[in-house]
Each structure stands twice: as structure tokens, then as C-alpha cells.
C-alpha positions as CSV (number, residue, x, y, z in Angstrom):
1,M,11.0,26.5,0.6
2,K,8.0,28.5,-0.6
3,L,6.4,30.8,2.0
4,I,2.9,31.9,1.3
5,R,0.1,34.1,2.6
6,F,-3.4,33.2,1.6
7,E,-7.0,33.7,2.3
8,Y,-9.2,30.7,3.2
9,G,-12.7,30.7,4.7
10,G,-12.6,34.5,5.2
11,S,-9.3,34.4,7.2
12,V,-5.7,35.2,6.3
13,H,-3.1,32.5,7.0
14,A,0.6,31.9,6.4
15,G,2.2,28.6,5.5
16,V,4.6,26.6,3.5
17,L,3.7,25.3,0.0
18,N,5.0,21.9,-1.2
19,G,3.5,21.3,-4.6
20,E,-0.2,21.3,-3.9
21,E,0.2,20.6,-0.2
22,I,0.2,23.4,2.5
23,S,1.9,22.9,5.8
24,E,3.0,24.8,8.9
25,V,-0.1,27.0,8.7
26,T,-0.6,29.8,11.1
27,P,-3.2,30.3,12.5
28,P,-4.3,26.7,12.0
29,L,-6.9,26.0,9.3
30,P,-10.4,25.0,10.3
31,R,-10.1,21.7,8.5
32,K,-7.3,19.4,7.2
33,G,-6.4,18.7,3.6
34,V,-6.7,22.2,2.3
35,K,-4.7,22.4,-1.0
36,A,-3.4,25.2,-3.2
37,C,-6.4,24.9,-5.4
38,D,-8.7,25.8,-2.4
39,I,-7.0,29.0,-1.4
40,T,-6.6,32.6,-2.7
41,F,-3.0,33.6,-2.8
42,L,-2.2,37.0,-1.3
43,A,1.0,39.2,-1.5
44,P,3.4,36.9,0.5
45,V,4.5,39.8,2.8
46,V,3.1,43.1,4.1
47,P,6.1,45.4,4.0
48,S,6.4,48.7,5.7
49,K,8.0,50.0,2.5
50,V,9.3,48.8,-0.9
51,V,12.8,50.2,-1.7
52,A,13.8,49.9,-5.4
53,V,16.9,50.5,-7.5
54,G,16.9,52.3,-10.8
55,L,19.2,51.5,-13.7
56,N,20.8,48.3,-12.3
57,Y,21.3,46.2,-15.5
58,R,24.3,46.9,-17.7
59,D,22.2,46.1,-20.9
60,H,19.5,48.5,-19.7
61,A,22.0,51.3,-19.2
62,K,23.3,50.6,-22.7
63,E,19.8,50.6,-24.1
64,L,19.2,54.1,-22.6
65,D,22.7,55.3,-23.5
66,M,23.3,56.2,-19.9
67,D,26.5,55.9,-17.8
68,I,26.9,53.1,-15.3
69,P,26.0,54.6,-11.9
70,E,28.7,54.7,-9.3
71,E,26.2,53.9,-6.5
72,P,22.7,52.4,-6.5
73,V,20.0,54.9,-7.4
74,L,17.1,54.5,-4.9
75,F,13.5,55.3,-4.8
76,I,10.5,54.2,-2.6
77,K,7.2,52.6,-3.3
78,P,4.6,52.8,-0.5
79,S,3.2,49.8,1.1
80,T,-0.2,50.7,-0.3
81,A,1.1,49.9,-3.8
82,V,1.6,46.3,-2.9
83,I,-0.8,43.6,-4.4
84,G,-0.5,39.9,-4.8
85,P,-0.7,37.4,-7.6
86,G,-4.0,37.4,-9.5
87,C,-4.9,41.0,-8.4
88,D,-5.7,43.7,-10.8
89,I,-3.2,46.5,-11.7
90,I,-5.4,49.6,-11.8
91,Y,-4.6,51.9,-14.7
92,P,-5.0,55.4,-13.3
93,S,-7.1,57.9,-15.2
94,R,-4.5,60.6,-14.9
95,S,-1.9,58.6,-16.8
96,S,-1.8,57.8,-20.6
97,R,1.2,55.4,-20.4
98,V,1.7,52.7,-17.7
99,D,4.7,50.3,-18.1
100,Y,5.7,46.9,-16.8
101,E,9.1,46.3,-15.3
102,A,10.2,42.8,-14.3
103,E,12.3,42.6,-11.2
104,L,13.9,40.2,-8.8
105,A,13.0,41.5,-5.3
106,V,14.5,40.6,-1.8
107,V,12.4,40.1,1.3
108,I,14.0,41.2,4.5
109,K,14.1,38.7,7.4
110,E,15.1,40.8,10.4
111,K,15.8,44.4,11.3
112,A,18.8,45.5,9.2
113,R,20.9,48.7,9.7
114,N,24.4,49.3,8.4
115,V,24.8,45.7,7.2
116,T,28.0,44.8,5.4
117,K,27.9,43.1,2.0
118,E,29.4,40.0,3.5
119,A,26.7,39.8,6.1
120,A,23.7,40.7,3.9
121,N,22.5,37.1,3.3
122,R,21.8,36.7,7.0
123,F,19.2,39.4,6.7
124,I,17.4,38.0,3.7
125,A,14.3,35.8,4.2
126,G,14.0,35.0,0.5
127,Y,13.0,36.3,-2.9
128,V,9.9,37.2,-4.9
129,C,9.0,38.3,-8.4
130,M,8.0,42.0,-8.7
131,N,6.5,44.2,-11.3
132,D,7.7,47.8,-10.8
133,V,4.7,49.3,-12.5
134,T,5.4,52.9,-13.6
135,A,3.3,55.7,-15.0
136,R,6.0,56.7,-17.6
137,D,4.3,59.9,-18.8
138,L,4.0,61.2,-15.3
139,Q,7.6,60.3,-14.6
140,K,8.7,62.5,-17.5
141,I,6.5,65.3,-16.5
142,D,7.6,65.3,-12.8
143,N,11.3,64.7,-13.7
144,Q,11.4,62.5,-10.6
145,W,9.8,59.2,-9.7
146,S,7.6,59.4,-6.6
147,R,4.2,59.9,-8.2
148,A,4.9,57.7,-11.2
149,K,5.9,54.7,-9.0
150,S,3.5,55.1,-6.1
151,F,-0.1,54.5,-7.3
152,D,-2.1,51.9,-5.5
153,T,-1.5,48.4,-7.1
154,F,1.8,49.5,-8.7
155,A,3.9,47.0,-6.8
156,P,2.7,43.4,-7.5
157,I,4.8,40.8,-5.7
158,G,4.7,37.1,-5.4
159,P,3.6,34.4,-6.0
160,W,5.5,33.4,-2.8
161,V,8.8,33.9,-1.0
162,E,11.4,31.4,-2.2
163,T,13.9,31.0,0.6
164,E,16.5,28.9,-1.2
165,L,17.9,30.6,-4.3
166,D,21.3,31.4,-5.8
167,T,20.8,34.9,-7.3
168,S,24.0,35.1,-9.3
169,D,22.5,34.0,-12.7
170,L,18.7,34.0,-12.8
171,R,16.7,34.5,-15.9
172,V,14.3,37.4,-15.5
173,R,11.5,37.7,-18.0
174,S,8.2,39.5,-18.6
175,Y,5.3,38.5,-20.9
176,L,2.5,40.7,-22.2
177,N,-0.5,38.7,-23.3
178,G,1.7,35.7,-23.7
179,E,4.4,37.4,-25.7
180,M,7.9,37.6,-24.1
181,K,9.0,41.3,-23.8
182,Q,12.0,41.2,-21.4
183,D,14.6,38.5,-21.1
184,S,17.8,39.0,-19.2
185,S,19.8,37.5,-16.3
186,T,20.8,38.7,-12.9
187,A,24.4,38.0,-14.0
188,D,24.0,41.4,-15.8
189,L,23.3,43.3,-12.5
190,I,25.6,46.3,-11.9
191,F,25.2,46.0,-8.1
192,S,24.6,42.5,-6.6
193,V,21.8,41.6,-4.3
194,Q,24.2,41.7,-1.3
195,E,25.6,45.1,-2.3
196,I,22.1,46.5,-2.7
197,V,20.9,45.3,0.7
198,S,24.1,46.6,2.3
199,F,23.7,50.0,0.6
200,V,20.0,50.5,1.4
201,S,20.6,49.5,5.1
202,G,23.2,52.2,5.3
203,V,20.6,54.8,4.3
204,M,17.5,53.5,6.2
205,T,16.6,50.8,8.6
206,L,15.0,47.8,6.9
207,L,12.3,46.0,8.8
208,P,11.1,42.4,8.7
209,G,9.0,41.9,5.6
210,D,10.3,44.9,3.8
211,V,10.9,44.4,0.0
212,V,14.0,45.6,-1.8
213,A,13.7,45.4,-5.6
214,T,16.9,45.1,-7.7
215,G,16.1,46.8,-11.0
216,T,14.7,45.9,-14.3
217,P,16.3,44.6,-17.6
218,P,15.9,46.3,-21.0
219,N,12.7,46.5,-23.1
220,V,10.2,47.8,-20.6
221,G,7.0,48.8,-22.3
222,P,3.4,49.9,-22.0
223,M,0.4,47.9,-20.8
224,S,-3.2,48.6,-21.6
225,P,-6.5,47.9,-19.7
226,G,-7.4,44.3,-20.5
227,D,-3.8,43.1,-20.8
228,E,-2.3,40.2,-18.8
229,V,1.3,40.7,-17.6
230,V,3.5,37.9,-16.2
231,I,6.8,38.3,-14.5
232,E,8.8,35.0,-14.4
233,I,12.1,34.4,-12.6
234,D,14.0,31.1,-12.6
235,G,13.8,29.3,-9.3
236,I,10.8,31.4,-8.1
237,G,7.9,31.1,-10.5
238,R,5.4,33.3,-12.3
239,L,3.5,36.3,-11.1
240,N,0.3,36.9,-13.0
241,N,-1.7,40.2,-13.0
242,R,-4.3,41.8,-15.3
243,V,-4.6,45.5,-16.0
244,Q,-8.0,47.2,-15.3
245,R,-9.0,50.7,-16.0
246,E,-9.6,52.9,-12.9
247,G,-13.3,52.9,-12.1
248,A,-14.1,49.8,-14.2
249,L,-16.2,47.0,-12.7
């Protein structure tokens, strides 16, 4: 099932997407027969926070010649970084290198604190594509990740929440201007989705709608203003965004 948030007629609604048909809409639409082509898709959730995991693919660790971490390495992206499909990623003027990072992300269904790995699936509403956009030059300057990961628009998610998905072996890809850049599988994850949700919930309380990103495969790389970047994950779909220079019209 695909759960969506969208704008129609100046109002924001939530619903279920079946092909081109939209059902179970709240609040109700002013007229019947509204289809996917009539709406503007929004970020499918409005999280209180985005929690992300660094270095969680074995092939990415190998690429960087880094040791496999013993525990998930966490960082936070603020809710103000979240945008939806079709929205512009704003290239900040203070950065000279901004990278794409394709990720599978989890959407939390209900309040989760100290959840076991075995119980984690009960707290998961579904899954989204995410681009963990990063100002790589600032990350190197700061020697930590907060500023580099936190600019407005640096957490595109979507295009919807897919509720029915086996995450054990999903192909995760990124495309830059139509050229595939990243291509791996969640079978290569160091820590599974369930392990990550359990670990994060032991550190902080996860609230309904929160997003937990699971790490990126190898071959992250730079984007430039005017580029189109697509994150594609089997069983979910494609998340499309363009890059625009800060201050451009």
C-alpha cells in the first residue's frame, strides 16, 4: 500500500494511491475522481527528526578503506531539511561540493523506546526513498557532520510510504542526469533495518512519522545546479529532485 501526502486545491491531504486512483483521503476532497495527475505530491510524512546511519554498507566501507563499525554510527538531520518529490535541492552558497547519497529509509508508526530487534517491525509504518544530501567540503572542514547534513532541502524523501516491503535484498540506485551512479543491495547492509530501529530507539524516543535512514552504498558523488538526481529503490519507486543554486529564481 502506498501512503501519500499531497496538495490539491490549496489544501493538504493524505490518502492511499492505487495506480492513478486515490482513496481513503483525509480530509475529504472537494470533488470525486481526483487522480494522481491532478495533485502535487508532498513529502509523505512530516517527521520531528530524521535519524541517519553512516557507513552501513560493507562495500562502502571497503571503498573508503574503513573498518566495519561495531555499532551503528548515528547523526541527525532536522525536520527543516525534509522536502518531497519534485522539490528543488538548494545548493548553498557557502559550499563548493554537494553530494547525493541514495538511501532506504524507515518511517516510524508509533512511539518507540527501547524496542528489541525482534519487535522492531511492529513500529514500522513503511519505507521511503531518501537522498541524504551532504555538503562534503563542509563535512571535511568541520570534522563532524551536523552542518554538512542539515541545510534546508538536504533530506528529500518519497515519493510515498510503501507499507508492504521485504527489505532483506532491495536494489538501491541513484541516477544523475539519467546516468546510474550508485547500484547496490540492502543485502550488503552491515546492520539490518530491524537492528537499526532497535539501536536508535535505545538512544532516543522515536515518534510517529519520524524517519530513520539506513546508510548509503558506494559511489556517492557531487551534484551541480541544474542537475536532476533520482533515487530508485525496488518495491518503492523513484524520488526525483532537481538542484538549484541558492538565491536563483
